C-alpha positions in Angstrom: 0.0 0.0 0.0 1.3 3.5 -0.8 2.1 5.9 1.8 0.2 9.2 2.3 3.1 11.1 0.8 3.3 8.8 -2.2 -0.4 9.2 -2.9 -0.2 13.0 -2.5 2.8 13.1 -4.9 0.9 11.0 -7.5 -2.1 13.3 -7.1 0.1 16.3 -7.7 1.7 14.7 -10.7 -1.7 13.9 -12.2 -2.9 17.5 -11.7 0.3 18.8 -13.3 -0.2 16.5 -16.3 -3.7 17.8 -16.7 -2.5 21.4 -16.5 0.1 20.8 -19.1 -2.4 19.0 -21.4 -4.8 21.9 -21.1 -2.0 24.4 -21.8 -0.9 22.5 -24.9 -4.5 22.3 -26.2 -4.9 26.1 -25.6 -1.7 26.8 -27.5 -2.8 24.6 -30.4 -6.2 26.2 -30.5 -4.9 29.8 -30.3 -2.2 29.1 -33.0 -4.9 27.7 -35.3 -7.7 30.2 -34.6 -8.3 33.3 -36.7 -8.0 35.2 -33.5 -11.7 35.9 -33.1 -13.4 35.1 -29.8 -16.1 33.2 -31.7 -13.7 30.9 -33.6 -11.5 30.3 -30.5 -14.5 29.4 -28.4 -15.9 27.1 -31.1 -12.5 25.3 -31.4 -12.3 25.0 -27.7 -15.8 23.5 -27.5 -15.1 21.1 -30.4 -11.9 19.8 -28.7 -13.8 19.3 -25.4 -16.6 17.5 -27.3 -14.2 15.2 -29.0 -12.6 14.3 -25.7 -16.0 13.7 -24.2 -17.0 11.4 -27.1 -13.8 9.5 -26.7 -14.3 8.9 -23.0 -18.0 8.1 -23.6 -17.2 5.4 -26.0 -14.7 3.7 -23.6 -17.2 3.7 -20.7 -20.1 2.7 -22.9 -18.1 -0.3 -24.2 -17.1 -1.3 -20.7 -20.8 -1.1 -19.5 -21.9 -3.2 -22.5 -19.3 -5.8 -21.7 -20.5 -5.9 -18.1 -24.1 -6.2 -19.2 -23.3 -9.1 -21.4 -21.6 -11.0 -18.6 -24.8 -11.0 -16.4 
């Protein structure tokens, strides 16, 4: 079992990873946008939507497998 310090360190590393991923996505979006607020917002929403779809498919597949086992 991990110590409290190890768990805290891993939690910090995960949060840092998430922060870096968001920063990278922001840079890519801003570099590709025409600079308008509307396009930047649209691109941001589309990236978020794609990530949501990706995660939804994974969880939906896992749930379907579970249902088939019963």
